[in-house]
ZAMARGU-4260 file (C-alpha; in steps of 0.2 Angstrom, whole numbers, plus 5000, padded with zeros to 4 digits):
<rodrens>
0) 4965/4867/5099 | 4978/4872/5085 | 4984/4889/5080 | 4989/4896/5063 | 4998/4912/5056
5) 4993/4917/5038 | 5010/4926/5035 | 5023/4937/5044 | 5033/4953/5041 | 5048/4951/5030
10) 5059/4967/5033 | 5065/4962/5050 | 5062/4971/5067 | 5074/4985/5061 | 5072/4984/5042
15) 5087/4972/5040 | 5081/4966/5023 | 5078/4984/5017 | 5096/4989/5020 | 5103/4973/5013
20) 5093/4975/4997 | 5098/4993/4994 | 5116/4988/4997 | 5115/4974/4984 | 5106/4986/4972
25) 5120/4999/4974 | 5133/4986/4971 | 5140/4987/4989 | 5137/4969/4993 | 5135/4952/4985
30) 5121/4941/4981 | 5128/4929/4995 | 5127/4944/5007 | 5109/4947/5003 | 5104/4929/5004
35) 5113/4927/5021 | 5102/4942/5029 | 5087/4934/5021 | 5091/4917/5028 | 5094/4924/5046
40) 5078/4933/5046 | 5068/4918/5040 | 5076/4907/5053 | 5072/4919/5067 | 5054/4921/5062
45) 5051/4902/5061 | 5060/4899/5078 | 5049/4913/5086 | 5033/4905/5080 | 5038/4888/5085
50) 5043/4894/5102 | 5027/4903/5104 | 5018/4886/5101 | 5010/4890/5084 | 5006/4873/5075
55) 5003/4879/5057 | 5019/4890/5054 | 5020/4898/5036 | 5035/4897/5024 | 5037/4905/5007
60) 5029/4921/5014 | 5046/4929/5014 | 5050/4939/4998 | 5064/4949/4991 | 5051/4960/4983
65) 5033/4954/4982 | 5024/4937/4983 | 5015/4940/4966 | 5031/4943/4958 | 5038/4927/4966
70) 5023/4918/4958 | 5027/4925/4941 | 5045/4919/4944 | 5039/4902/4949 | 5028/4901/4933
75) 5042/4907/4922 | 5030/4921/4916 | 5044/4933/4912 | 5040/4946/4899 | 5051/4945/4883
80) 5059/4962/4885 | 5069/4955/4900 | 5078/4943/4888 | 5077/4928/4900 | 5083/4913/4892
85) 5076/4900/4903 | 5082/4890/4919 | 5080/4895/4937 | 5076/4914/4938 | 5090/4924/4946
90) 5091/4941/4954 | 5095/4950/4938 | 5079/4945/4930 | 5069/4946/4945 | 5074/4963/4950
95) 5073/4969/4932 | 5055/4965/4932 | 5052/4974/4949 | 5063/4989/4946 | 5067/4990/4927
100) 5085/4992/4921 | 5095/5004/4910 | 5087/4998/4894 | 5069/4992/4899 | 5055/4998/4911
105) 5049/4989/4926 | 5032/4979/4926 | 5017/4989/4932 | 5015/4991/4951 | 4998/4993/4959
110) 4990/4992/4977 | 4987/4975/4984 | 4968/4975/4987 | 4964/4989/4999 | 4981/4990/5008
115) 4996/5001/5006 | 5006/4986/5000 | 5010/4985/4982 | 5012/4970/4970 | 5020/4968/4953
120) 5006/4965/4940 | 5009/4949/4929 | 5009/4953/4910 | 5000/4938/4902 | 4994/4933/4885
125) 4991/4917/4874 | 5009/4916/4869 | 5017/4915/4886 | 5027/4899/4888 | 5025/4894/4907
130) 5038/4884/4915 | 5043/4879/4933 | 5057/4892/4935 | 5059/4896/4953 | 5060/4882/4967
135) 5059/4895/4981 | 5044/4887/4990 | 5052/4870/4991 | 5069/4878/4995 | 5062/4888/5010
140) 5052/4873/5016 | 5068/4862/5017 | 5077/4877/5025 | 5064/4877/5039 | 5064/4858/5040
145) 5083/4858/5043 | 5080/4869/5058 | 5067/4857/5065 | 5052/4867/5061 | 5038/4860/5050
150) 5030/4873/5040 | 5015/4876/5029 | 5022/4882/5012 | 5011/4897/5006 | 5007/4900/4987
155) 4997/4913/4978 | 4982/4902/4972 | 4981/4899/4953 | 4964/4908/4951 | 4969/4923/4961
160) 4985/4924/4952 | 4976/4925/4935 | 4963/4937/4941 | 4976/4949/4948 | 4986/4949/4931
165) 4983/4960/4915 | 4985/4957/4897 | 5002/4960/4891 | 5006/4975/4879 | 5000/4970/4862
170) 4987/4958/4868 | 4969/4962/4866 | 4962/4971/4882 | 4948/4958/4883 | 4959/4943/4882
175) 4952/4930/4894 | 4966/4928/4907 | 4957/4913/4915 | 4959/4904/4899 | 4977/4901/4904
180) 4972/4891/4919 | 4976/4874/4910 | 4993/4881/4906 | 4998/4886/4924 | 4990/4871/4934
185) 5003/4858/4928 | 5017/4869/4936 | 5006/4870/4952 | 5005/4851/4952 | 5024/4850/4950
190) 5027/4862/4965 | 5014/4852/4976 | 5022/4836/4971 | 5040/4842/4976 | 5033/4849/4993
195) 5025/4832/4996 | 5041/4823/4992 | 5050/4835/5004 | 5038/4830/5018 | 5026/4844/5019
200) 5009/4839/5026 | 5000/4855/5024 | 5000/4868/5010 | 4991/4885/5010 | 4984/4892/4994
205) 4980/4911/4995 | 4964/4915/4985 | 4960/4932/4992 | 4950/4937/4976 | 4936/4926/4983
210) 4931/4941/4993 | 4927/4952/4978 | 4912/4953/4967 | 4915/4938/4955 | 4904/4932/4941
215) 4898/4914/4938 | 4912/4911/4926 | 4925/4917/4938 | 4918/4907/4952 | 4918/4892/4940
220) 4936/4894/4938 | 4939/4890/4956 | 4929/4874/4955 | 4938/4869/4939 | 4955/4873/4946
225) 4954/4863/4962 | 4945/4848/4953 | 4960/4848/4942 | 4972/4849/4957 | 4963/4836/4967
230) 4974/4821/4963 | 4989/4831/4966 | 4983/4837/4983 | 4980/4819/4988 | 4991/4815/5002
235) 4994/4833/5008 | 4981/4845/5017 | 4977/4861/5008 | 4971/4877/5016 | 4962/4889/5004
240) 4965/4906/5013 | 4954/4921/5010 | 4956/4939/5018 | 4952/4957/5018 | 4933/4956/5018
245) 4918/4944/5020 | 4916/4931/5007 | 4900/4934/4997 | 4887/4920/4998 | 4890/4913/4980
250) 4908/4913/4983 | 4905/4904/5000 | 4896/4890/4991 | 4910/4889/4979 | 4924/4888/4991
255) 4916/4876/5003 | 4912/4865/4989 | 4930/4864/4982 | 4938/4847/4979 | 4954/4842/4986
260) 4955/4855/5000 | 4956/4851/5019 | 4953/4868/5027 | 4946/4886/5023 | 4952/4902/5031
265) 4941/4917/5034 | 4945/4935/5039 | 4932/4937/5054 | 4939/4955/5057 | 4935/4964/5041
270) 4923/4950/5035 | 4912/4948/5050 | 4897/4944/5039 | 4906/4927/5034 | 4901/4922/5052
275) 4883/4921/5047 | 4887/4910/5032 | 4897/4898/5043 | 4882/4897/5055 | 4871/4893/5040
280) 4882/4877/5037 | 4900/4872/5035 | 4907/4856/5028 | 4909/4843/5041 | 4925/4836/5033
285) 4935/4853/5033 | 4945/4863/5045 | 4939/4881/5049 | 4954/4893/5051 | 4945/4907/5060
290) 4954/4924/5058 | 4950/4932/5074 | 4966/4941/5077 | 4968/4957/5066 | 4982/4956/5054
295) 4980/4974/5048 | 4980/4984/5064 | 4990/4986/5080 | 4977/4986/5093 | 4977/4972/5107
300) 4964/4959/5103 | 4948/4959/5113 | 4952/4941/5120 | 4935/4939/5128 | 4925/4944/5113
305) 4936/4932/5102 | 4933/4918/5114 | 4914/4921/5113 | 4916/4920/5093 | 4927/4905/5094
310) 4916/4895/5106 | 4901/4898/5094 | 4911/4892/5080 | 4917/4877/5090 | 4898/4872/5092
315) 4896/4872/5073 | 4912/4864/5067 | 4918/4854/5082 | 4933/4856/5093 | 4945/4846/5082
320) 4941/4856/5066 | 4943/4873/5073 | 4960/4882/5071 | 4963/4900/5078 | 4971/4911/5066
325) 4976/4929/5061 | 4964/4938/5049 | 4977/4939/5036 | 4996/4940/5034 | 5004/4950/5048
330) 5015/4958/5035 | 5003/4973/5036 | 5007/4977/5054 | 5023/4982/5063 | 5035/4968/5070
335) 5037/4969/5088 | 5033/4980/5103 | 5049/4975/5112 | 5058/4987/5100 | 5047/5002/5106
340) 5055/5012/5120 | 5045/5028/5119 | 5027/5023/5122 | 5021/5026/5139 | 5015/5010/5148
345) 4996/5015/5146 | 4997/5017/5127 | 5009/5002/5126 | 4996/4991/5135 | 4983/4995/5121
350) 4994/4988/5107 | 4999/4972/5099 | 5012/4971/5085 | 5015/4955/5075 | 5025/4946/5089
355) 5012/4950/5101 | 4998/4944/5089 | 5007/4927/5088 | 5005/4926/5107 | 4987/4931/5106
360) 4983/4918/5094 | 4991/4904/5104 | 4983/4911/5120 | 4966/4910/5112 | 4970/4892/5106
365) 4976/4886/5123 | 4961/4894/5132 | 4949/4885/5120 | 4958/4869/5125 | 4955/4872/5143
370) 4972/4880/5147 | 4967/4898/5149 | 4981/4910/5155 | 4970/4920/5168 | 4984/4933/5171
375) 4986/4936/5152 | 4967/4938/5150 | 4965/4949/5165 | 4979/4961/5159 | 4970/4961/5142
380) 4953/4966/5150 | 4961/4979/5160 | 4970/4987/5145 | 4954/4987/5135 | 4945/4996/5150
385) 4959/5009/5151 | 4958/5013/5133 | 4939/5015/5134 | 4940/5027/5149 | 4956/5037/5145
390) 4954/5056/5144 | 4968/5056/5131 | 4956/5048/5119 | 4942/5061/5119 | 4941/5079/5114
395) 4923/5086/5115 | 4927/5102/5105 | 4934/5091/5091 | 4919/5080/5091 | 4907/5095/5091
400) 4916/5103/5076 | 4916/5087/5066 | 4897/5084/5070 | 4894/5102/5063 | 4900/5097/5046
405) 4884/5087/5042 | 4872/5096/5031 | 4885/5105/5019 | 4895/5097/5005 | 4909/5111/5007
410) 4911/5116/4989 | 4921/5131/4983 | 4909/5145/4977 | 4915/5146/4959 | 4917/5133/4946
415) 4934/5126/4941 | 4934/5134/4924 | 4932/5152/4931 | 4945/5148/4945 | 4958/5142/4932
420) 4956/5158/4923 | 4958/5169/4939 | 4974/5158/4944 | 4982/5160/4926 | 4980/5179/4927
425) 4990/5178/4944 | 5002/5164/4940 | 5005/5168/4921 | 5011/5150/4917 | 5016/5143/4900
430) 5006/5130/4891 | 5011/5112/4897 | 5017/5119/4914 | 5030/5108/4922 | 5031/5103/4941
435) 5036/5089/4952 | 5026/5080/4965 | 5035/5086/4981 | 5050/5077/4988 | 5067/5077/4981
440) 5081/5064/4985 | 5084/5061/5003 | 5102/5060/5004 | 5113/5051/5018 | 5118/5068/5025
445) 5100/5074/5026 | 5094/5059/5035 | 5109/5061/5047 | 5104/5079/5051 | 5086/5074/5055
450) 5092/5059/5065 | 5104/5070/5075 | 5091/5084/5078 | 5078/5071/5085 | 5092/5064/5096
455) 5096/5082/5102 | 5114/5080/5096 | 5112/5096/5086 | 5103/5113/5091 | 5087/5119/5083
460) 5097/5133/5074 | 5109/5121/5067 | 5095/5110/5061 | 5085/5125/5053 | 5101/5131/5044
465) 5105/5113/5037 | 5087/5112/5031 | 5087/5129/5024 | 5103/5125/5014 | 5095/5110/5007
470) 5079/5119/5002 | 5090/5132/4994 | 5099/5119/4984 | 5083/5111/4978 | 5075/5128/4973
475) 5091/5133/4963 | 5091/5116/4954 | 5073/5118/4949 | 5077/5136/4943 | 5092/5129/4933
480) 5081/5116/4925 | 5068/5129/4921 | 5053/5120/4930 | 5038/5132/4931 | 5030/5128/4948
485) 5043/5123/4961 | 5043/5113/4977 | 5054/5114/4992 | 5059/5096/4992 | 5052/5091/5009
490) 5070/5089/5017 | 5062/5091/5034 | 5051/5076/5032 | 5055/5058/5033 | 5038/5052/5028
495) 5023/5062/5021 | 5011/5055/5034 | 5022/5054/5049 | 5027/5072/5047 | 5010/5078/5049
500) 5005/5065/5062 | 5019/5071/5074 | 5011/5088/5074 | 4993/5083/5076 | 4985/5079/5093
505) 4978/5061/5094 | 4993/5053/5086 | 5007/5042/5093 | 5023/5036/5084 | 5033/5021/5085
510) 5052/5020/5085 | 5053/5004/5074 | 5035/5001/5069 | 5040/4999/5050 | 5029/4991/5038
515) 5034/4986/5020 | 5025/4996/5006 | 5035/4988/4991 | 5052/4981/4988 | 5064/4990/5001
520) 5052/5004/5003 | 5045/5004/5021 | 5033/5016/5030 | 5031/5019/5048 | 5012/5022/5050
525) 5006/5034/5064 | 4994/5027/5077 | 4978/5037/5078 | 4972/5033/5096 | 4961/5049/5100
530) 4952/5064/5093 | 4963/5074/5080 | 4966/5092/5080 | 4980/5104/5075 | 4988/5113/5090
535) 4998/5125/5078 | 5004/5128/5060 | 5014/5114/5053 | 5021/5119/5036 | 5020/5138/5035
540) 5038/5141/5041 | 5046/5130/5028 | 5034/5135/5014 | 5036/5154/5016 | 5055/5152/5018
545) 5056/5142/5001 | 5044/5155/4993 | 5056/5169/4998 | 5070/5160/4988 | 5062/5162/4971
550) 5050/5173/4961 | 5042/5157/4954 | 5027/5149/4962 | 5031/5138/4977 | 5019/5124/4981
555) 5014/5122/4999 | 5014/5103/5002 | 5001/5095/5013 | 4995/5077/5015 | 4976/5075/5013
560) 4965/5068/5027 | 4960/5052/5017 | 4978/5048/5014 | 4983/5051/5032 | 4969/5040/5038
565) 4973/5026/5025 | 4991/5026/5029 | 4989/5026/5048 | 4984/5013/5061 | 4967/5020/5064
570) 4957/5019/5080 | 4944/5005/5079 | 4932/5012/5092 | 4923/5024/5080 | 4919/5024/5062
575) 4933/5028/5050 | 4924/5043/5042 | 4922/5052/5059 | 4941/5051/5061 | 4943/5057/5043
580) 4932/5072/5046 | 4943/5077/5061 | 4959/5076/5051 | 4950/5086/5037 | 4947/5100/5049
585) 4965/5101/5055 | 4971/5101/5037 | 4958/5115/5033 | 4966/5126/5046 | 4984/5123/5038
590) 4978/5127/5021 | 4970/5144/5026 | 4986/5148/5036 | 4997/5145/5020 | 4985/5156/5010
595) 4986/5170/5022 | 5005/5168/5022 | 5005/5171/5003 | 5007/5154/4996 | 4996/5154/4980
600) 4998/5135/4975 | 4994/5122/4988 | 4995/5103/4985 | 4985/5092/4996 | 4990/5074/4992
605) 4977/5061/4992 | 4989/5047/4986 | 4979/5034/4995 | 4961/5039/4991 | 4958/5024/4979
610) 4967/5012/4990 | 4954/5014/5003 | 4940/5009/4991 | 4930/4994/4998 | 4932/4978/4989
615) 4914/4976/4986 | 4904/4987/4974 | 4889/4989/4986 | 4900/4998/4999 | 4910/5009/4987
620) 4897/5024/4986 | 4897/5027/5004 | 4916/5027/5006 | 4918/5038/4991 | 4905/5050/4997
625) 4914/5054/5014 | 4932/5052/5007 | 4929/5065/4993 | 4919/5076/5005 | 4934/5076/5017
630) 4945/5082/5003 | 4933/5096/4999 | 4932/5102/5017 | 4951/5105/5017 | 4950/5119/5004
635) 4932/5125/5003 | 4937/5142/5010 | 4951/5148/4999 | 4950/5162/4986 | 4948/5158/4968
640) 4966/5164/4964 | 4973/5150/4976 | 4977/5135/4965 | 4973/5118/4974 | 4983/5103/4968
645) 4981/5085/4973 | 4991/5070/4969 | 4987/5051/4967 | 4998/5037/4964 | 5000/5018/4959
650) 4982/5012/4958 | 4968/5009/4946 | 4959/5026/4944 | 4948/5023/4929 | 4933/5016/4939
655) 4933/5031/4951 | 4936/5045/4939 | 4919/5053/4942 | 4923/5054/4961 | 4940/5061/4956
660) 4931/5075/4946 | 4920/5078/4961 | 4935/5082/4972 | 4934/5098/4963 | 4953/5101/4964
665) 4961/5114/4952 | 4975/5102/4946 | 4977/5084/4949 | 4994/5075/4946 | 4992/5056/4944
670) 5002/5040/4941 | 5001/5035/4923 | 5018/5029/4915 | 5021/5013/4924 | 5003/5007/4921
675) 5005/5008/4902 | 4996/5024/4902 | 4980/5015/4907 | 4973/5031/4914 | 4972/5039/4897
680) 4960/5026/4891 | 4946/5034/4902 | 4948/5050/4892 | 4948/5041/4875 | 4931/5034/4880
685) 4923/5051/4882 | 4925/5057/4900 | 4927/5076/4900 | 4939/5083/4912 | 4939/5102/4914
690) 4952/5104/4928 | 4971/5104/4926 | 4978/5087/4925 | 4996/5080/4925 | 4997/5061/4921
695) 5015/5056/4925 | 5027/5056/4911 | 5040/5044/4919 | 5041/5031/4932 | 5051/5037/4948
700) 5051/5020/4956 | 5064/5014/4943 | 5082/5020/4942 | 5080/5021/4923 | 5082/5038/4915
705) 5069/5041/4901 | 5075/5051/4885 | 5067/5068/4880 | 5060/5059/4865 | 5051/5046/4875
710) 5044/5059/4887 | 5038/5069/4872 | 5030/5054/4864 | 5020/5051/4881 | 5015/5070/4881
715) 5009/5068/4863 | 4998/5053/4868 | 4991/5064/4882 | 4987/5078/4870 | 4977/5067/4859
720) 4964/5065/4872 | 4966/5080/4883 | 4965/5099/4880 | 4982/5108/4879 | 4977/5122/4891
725) 4973/5109/4905 | 4988/5097/4903 | 5003/5098/4916 | 5019/5089/4914 | 5027/5080/4929
730) 5034/5063/4935 | 5023/5050/4942 | 5027/5053/4960 | 5039/5061/4973 | 5058/5059/4970
735) 5064/5055/4988 | 5069/5037/4983 | 5080/5042/4969 | 5097/5049/4968 | 5102/5066/4961
740) 5112/5057/4947 | 5095/5050/4941 | 5084/5065/4945 | 5094/5079/4936 | 5095/5071/4919
745) 5077/5064/4920 | 5070/5081/4925 | 5081/5090/4912 | 5074/5078/4898 | 5056/5081/4904
750) 5058/5100/4903 | 5067/5098/4886 | 5053/5088/4879 | 5040/5101/4885 | 5050/5115/4877
755) 5050/5106/4861 | 5032/5103/4861 | 5028/5121/4865 | 5037/5126/4850 | 5028/5114/4839
760) 5011/5119/4846 | 5015/5137/4843 | 5021/5135/4825 | 5005/5124/4822 | 4994/5139/4826
</rodrens>
């Protein structure tokens, strides 16, 4: 029985790639230095999988930024603004597409399906001149081969690549992206040909869009593409890999009928209904790669249940055609439990990070082959039983309070228009009020202070004084810039979710459980293992301290329940909505304590609400109902004069705009600039929005500093579709990843643009 891993984390067990990338971007190290770190990480990963007994080991899943951008580079689909003149794409062009540069903005970034990973959206049109411009897949295959490891090179499949793209600026919105299939397939043929010549016997083509609701034309594109690739795939075995959901019945018919492929991978964790389709018939000549080990969570596999599933599949496809696999790439989980020194033995026994999942995959494959490790399986059964019966998991009072939520929709008593009037009387803000999203740059010194406090190297008094000094600096800077509604900069927080999870019961935290979000940005998701409650106030101390430093309104900064849920490793022993309601009640307590302490503007970020949207239309309404309800629970009890803000970032919001309106926030700030102001189109199409709204006026994920003229131009585009009295002006997102040398001029230009437009609006009256 063979074993397979779909993909593996890239950053390294202690974020080695992150630090190498940032050193290179800052000009502190060379391209050779960066490449050496990458080579060492890849070598370690391949050797680890080989030693664990994995047969089908992936290569080309490593990336300096993102696998879709890697595919754009492979196809030479570089937008003209980057002035690429041909040849092998180097770091300058590659990172300019990802991050922008001094003269041109980055390409759009959006969420990878329903994960917290982001990808760079390809910009395509009829005039793109595709060419084979990055030989990374072949280079990495040869690199592994030189180490004595035979790998399965992984490519983003041609149809999914086009379906994940967008028409470039200046191209008709309804341009048929699939019409470019005939232009990119010759390059795929070249790559496959080179891999065959290098000695590859297997190749993996990721086609995750097959789990979405596709029409007949889109499904036909898969049939067309693989028929065209059939001759190129002769002499090499190809896996078409799907993940993140079940494959719909029509897509199942399509994928099982594709020509030229040898195997199909299914996510049997989030796509359990695919099992029924497989039971109804599976091609006798194809391998089934069964994704029974969860690539998106950190819980130990239920080995006995997996064996039962695999045994049933073995009866359908035969022992020789069944391969044990992960449900998706392991890049969405943490790297290795070995690096975790603070978990107690009970909790640790419940978990499996990427390294442990490799062992689980191999153990399952060996058990099916008659070589069951009885000790390993017994320990697994004992851990599962311990988790099920542990008193630390259950809090009856919390469960009772969450159950009592049913029967009310938890709306504020007054409509948003009346609330905004009451708030304006209290806040007295100018038109086009300016604000930022929350965080300010996280300096080396600030990180050192937090690190030393956690390690008990400095006293609590020293820590509080250092954070107070940082808050004071941020407040003074905003006053100097003349920003209207201030933030305290969040210097006490390393991460917006981690900070709250550390203060809520039912959460656990890793030391090195980092997961890549995009580029060098890593997050350390909390682990929700039990019922959630708030033992004490979490932010009131810092918010009231910050408010005491200024007469301007100071936002209380909270993370919303849906975002905490979607950015955590969530318990899998109860429905997600039940856990979300528990978190909502905890945040509600904090909102009401902030209001009592005199904070009149409270931001409850729901950056990840759109991210959790199911991939299938039939499941969206249920999710949006409980997600939006959870947000309303947090603030349903505040006074009309307390202004509730929320924030959303880097996703496609147009299709859920009515649910966003239903959240009933007083003000929403939302990503807009990096996506070519796509958000504004929904208002051009007639959607009426009565609450305050701040579409981002510049991209904070790029070091580029926009001019005041550019920002003014963006604001004018917003004023063409939004009422002056509801428009706010703000960046796209928080500023923690930027430097003060970038933040100060960018915010100064933002305020200058606002003041100019206020004068123009006043003179036009």
